[in-house]
C-alpha positions in Angstrom: -10.5 9.2 -22.6 -13.1 7.3 -19.9 -14.9 4.6 -21.7 -13.3 3.1 -24.7 -16.1 0.5 -25.3 -17.4 -3.2 -23.7 -15.2 -4.4 -21.0 -15.9 -7.7 -20.7 -15.1 -9.9 -17.3 -15.1 -13.9 -17.2 -15.1 -15.6 -14.3 -17.3 -16.9 -10.9 -20.0 -15.0 -9.0 -20.2 -16.0 -5.2 -21.8 -15.8 -2.4 -19.5 -14.2 0.5 -21.0 -15.5 3.7 -19.4 -13.6 6.3 -19.3 -14.7 10.1 -18.2 -12.8 12.8 -17.8 -14.3 16.1 -21.4 -14.2 18.1 -23.2 -12.3 15.1 -25.5 -13.4 12.8 -24.0 -14.3 9.4 -24.4 -11.8 6.7 -24.7 -12.4 2.9 -22.7 -10.2 0.4 -22.6 -10.5 -3.2 -18.9 -11.4 -4.4 -16.6 -13.1 -6.3 -13.7 -12.3 -7.4 -14.3 -11.5 -11.4 -18.1 -10.5 -10.4 -16.4 -8.0 -7.8 -14.6 -6.4 -10.8 -16.6 -6.5 -12.6 -19.3 -4.6 -10.4 -16.0 -2.3 -9.8 -15.8 -1.3 -13.1 -19.5 -0.5 -14.1 -19.4 1.4 -10.6 -17.1 3.6 -11.9 -19.0 3.9 -15.7 -18.1 1.8 -17.4 -19.4 -0.4 -20.1 -19.4 -4.2 -18.0 -19.9 -7.2 -18.9 -19.4 -10.5 -16.4 -19.5 -14.0 -18.3 -20.2 -16.1 -15.4 -22.5 -19.0 -13.5 -25.2 -18.5 -11.6 -27.6 -20.6 -9.7 -31.3 -20.5 -10.0 -31.1 -19.6 -5.9 -31.8 -17.4 -3.4 -27.8 -16.7 -3.5 -28.2 -16.0 -7.6 -31.3 -14.2 -7.2 -29.3 -11.5 -4.7 -25.9 -11.9 -7.1 -28.0 -11.1 -9.9 -29.9 -7.4 -8.3 -26.4 -6.5 -6.9 -24.9 -6.6 -10.7 -27.7 -5.5 -12.4 -28.0 -2.4 -9.4 -24.7 -1.6 -11.0 -25.2 -1.6 -14.4 -23.4 -5.0 -15.2 -24.7 -6.5 -18.2 -24.8 -10.7 -17.4 -24.2 -13.2 -19.6 -24.2 -16.8 -18.9 -23.8 -19.8 -20.1 -27.4 -21.4 -18.6 -26.2 -23.7 -16.0 -29.0 -24.6 -13.5 -26.2 -25.3 -10.6 -26.1 -24.5 -7.0 -24.7 -20.9 -6.7 -21.0 -20.9 -5.4 -20.2 -20.0 -1.6 -17.5 -19.1 0.2 -17.5 -18.7 3.8 -15.3 -15.4 4.7 -14.3 -16.0 8.4 -12.8 -12.3 9.8 -10.6 -12.0 12.5 -10.2 -9.0 15.0 -8.8 -6.8 12.2 -11.3 -7.6 9.6 -8.9 -10.0 7.9 -10.3 -12.2 6.0 -9.8 -16.3 5.4 -12.2 -18.6 3.3 -14.1 -21.5 3.1 -15.6 -22.8 -0.4 -18.2 -24.8 -1.9 -17.5 -23.9 -5.3 -18.3 -25.6 -9.2 -16.8 -23.9 -12.2 -18.2 -25.8 -15.1 -18.5 -22.9 -17.5 -19.5 -23.6 -21.2 -18.7 -21.6 -24.4 -21.1 -18.7 -24.9 -21.8 -16.7 -27.8 -21.0 -13.2 -27.3 -23.2 -10.1 -28.8 -20.1 -7.5 -29.6 -16.3 -7.7 -29.0 -15.0 -6.5 -25.8 -12.0 -4.0 -26.3 -10.7 -5.7 -23.2 -11.2 -9.0 -21.3 -10.5 -10.0 -17.7 -9.9 -13.0 -15.5 -8.6 -14.7 -12.9 -9.2 -16.2 -9.3 -10.9 -19.5 -9.6 -12.2 -19.1 -12.8 -8.9 -19.5 -14.5 -7.8 -23.0 -12.3 -10.9 -25.0 -11.5 -11.7 -27.5 -14.3 -13.8 -28.0 -16.3 -14.6 -24.3 -16.6 -11.1 -23.3 -16.8 -10.3 -24.4 -20.0 -13.4 -22.9 -21.4 -11.9 -18.9 -19.9 -8.7 -19.8 -21.0 -10.0 -20.6 -25.2 -12.0 -17.5 -24.7 -9.3 -15.1 -23.5 -7.1 -16.7 -26.0 -9.6 -16.2 -29.0 -10.6 -12.7 -28.0 -6.9 -11.3 -27.3 -5.9 -10.1 -30.8 -8.8 -7.6 -30.3 -8.0 -6.9 -27.2 -5.8 -5.7 -24.0 -6.1 -8.8 -21.6 -5.8 -8.1 -17.3 -5.0 -11.6 -15.2 -5.2 -11.4 -11.4 -4.6 -15.3 -9.6 -5.9 -14.5 -6.5 -5.1 -17.8 -5.2 -7.3 -19.7 -3.3 -4.6 -22.2 -2.3 -7.7 -24.8 -1.2 -8.6 -24.8 -5.0 -5.4 -24.8 -6.9 -5.0 -28.4 -7.0 -1.5 -29.7 -7.2 1.4 -26.5 -6.7 3.0 -27.4 -9.8 0.5 -27.6 -12.3 -1.5 -24.6 -10.4 2.0 -22.5 -11.2 2.2 -23.3 -14.9 -1.4 -22.8 -15.3 -0.7 -19.0 -13.6 2.0 -18.4 -15.9 0.3 -19.2 -18.8 -2.2 -16.9 -17.9 0.9 -14.0 -16.9 2.1 -14.8 -20.9 -1.1 -14.4 -22.5 -2.0 -10.9 -20.2 -0.8 -6.8 -21.0 -1.5 -6.6 -17.8 -1.0 -8.3 -14.1 -2.1 -8.0 -10.6 -1.1 -10.2 -7.4 -0.8 -9.9 -3.8 1.9 -10.4 -2.3 0.4 -13.2 -0.5 -0.4 -15.0 -3.9 2.9 -14.9 -5.2 4.1 -16.2 -1.6 2.1 -19.6 -2.2 3.3 -19.6 -5.7 6.7 -19.1 -5.5 7.6 -20.0 -1.5 10.9 -18.1 -0.7 11.5 -15.6 -3.7 11.0 -11.8 -3.7 8.5 -10.3 -4.7 10.0 -8.0 -7.1 12.3 -11.0 -8.8 8.7 -12.9 -9.6 7.4 -9.6 -10.7 10.1 -8.5 -13.3 10.1 -12.1 -14.5 6.4 -12.6 -15.3 6.9 -9.0 -16.9 10.0 -10.4 -19.3 7.0 -13.4 -20.0 4.7 -10.7 -22.1 2.9 -7.7 -19.8 3.3 -4.7 -20.3 2.7 -3.9 -16.5 2.5 -6.1 -13.3 1.1 -4.8 -10.6 1.9 -6.0 -6.3 -0.2 -5.2 -3.6 0.8 -5.6 -0.2 -1.7 -5.0 1.7 -0.7 -1.7 4.4 2.8 -1.4 2.7 0.9 -0.6 -0.2 1.6 -1.4 -4.0 4.5 -1.5 -6.5 4.5 -2.0 -10.4 7.0 -2.9 -12.7 6.8 -2.0 -16.5 9.2 -2.1 -19.1 10.4 1.8 -17.9 11.1 0.7 -14.6 9.0 0.7 -11.1 6.6 2.5 -9.0 5.4 2.6 -6.2 2.6 3.7 -3.8 2.4 4.0 -0.2 -1.7 2.7 1.0 -4.0 4.9 1.8 -4.8 5.6 6.0 -7.6 4.4 6.6 -10.0 2.2 9.4 -10.0 -0.9 8.2 -13.3 -2.6 8.9 -12.9 -5.8 6.5 -10.8 -6.9 3.7 -13.3 -8.4 1.5 -12.8 -7.1 -2.3 -9.5 -5.1 -1.6 -7.8 -6.6 -4.4 -10.8 -6.3 -6.3 -11.2 -2.7 -5.9 -7.5 -2.1 -6.6 -7.8 -4.3 -10.1 -11.0 -2.2 -10.9 -9.3 1.1 -10.3 -6.2 -0.2 -12.1 -8.3 -0.7 -15.4 -9.9 2.6 -14.3 -7.0 4.5 -15.0 -5.6 3.3 -18.0 -9.1 3.8 -19.6 -8.9 7.0 -18.6 -5.3 7.1 -20.5 -6.5 5.4 -23.9 -4.4 2.5 -22.8 -7.0 -0.4 -23.0 -8.0 -2.0 -26.5 -6.3 -3.0 -29.7 -5.4 0.4 -30.3 -4.1 1.0 -26.9 -2.0 -2.0 -26.8 1.3 -0.5 -28.1 0.8 2.9 -25.5 0.5 0.4 -22.7 3.7 -1.5 -23.6 5.6 1.7 -23.8 4.4 3.3 -20.6 5.8 5.8 -18.6 6.5 6.1 -15.0 4.1 9.3 -14.5 1.0 7.3 -15.8 2.1 4.1 -13.9 2.2 6.2 -10.9 -1.1 7.7 -11.5 -2.5 4.2 -12.1 -1.4 2.8 -8.8 -2.6 6.4 -7.0 -6.2 5.6 -8.2 -6.1 1.7 -7.4 -4.9 2.1 -3.4 -7.4 4.8 -3.6 -10.0 2.4 -4.7 -8.4 -0.4 -2.0 -9.1 2.0 0.9 -12.7 3.3 0.3 -13.4 -0.8 0.0 -11.7 -1.6 3.4 -13.6 1.1 4.9 -16.9 -0.8 4.8 -18.5 -4.0 5.3 -18.0 -6.8 2.3 -17.0 -6.2 -1.6 -18.2 -2.9 -1.8 -15.8 -0.3 -4.2 -16.1 3.1 -4.6 -18.3 5.1 -7.6 -16.4 7.7 -9.7 -17.6 10.8 -7.1 -16.0 8.2 -4.0 -12.9 7.7 -5.7 -12.3 11.2 -6.9 -13.1 12.4 -3.2 -10.4 9.4 -1.9 -7.9 10.7 -4.1 -8.6 14.2 -3.0 -7.7 13.4 0.7 -5.0 12.2 0.5 
């Protein structure tokens, strides 16, 4: 089963202004939720993004980018500037960010109910838009499975304790949660990633996945734990790697018929073989993305080829 129906992503679009020493700036369409929607559409899914985009050059760039992959776009009509993030890459291609972001998302009527909702990142913490996002997820989760990626950006999280509380609320609303080891280190300094993932699992999700960069990824679920090594690849940059992992995860779960209200029971009873397959597809998706510049996830053919190589 490839496509169960509309996969709705709620969250921000960001113009990533990539800066390398001695080179001219290059602008890439980005924003974690936008990248996930783009990745899902590239993999053949019916993906819609509920977001804000300004009537400026960056907004037009992102609109064209999303349309090229077939992403449906819903906005609240905001005319504010499109958010930007200056992405500075070090010699190893690792990205650090400086943000100019506002997030004021208002309620938007949907044309049809989605079978799955994904959110996270800035959209789930920056007010006043975060309140709209959480209300939307709560209203849709009876008929849709939910996934969440905190994608922590420390500069935008606000005070630590309220930020952790908001993240934990999102975790409890979700069926699938993905986080990086860096996210967890900021949220819970000094705690082991495995213990955090197990605690999150006990809060309600069926599946919690943790990425560890070059050390691979692991997942915890009711049946235990599974892990996957990172795929061998020459890294160009890490922009969008976690988002490609997320879209690869949802793609794999859709293939197994585990998205949507009808798939929720199966998702919460998922076994090791399926979780191992999910990790394999997700790590392959991330590997393709880090092998080229910007948040450029694979299409279905590229993902199959990447899995076949390793």
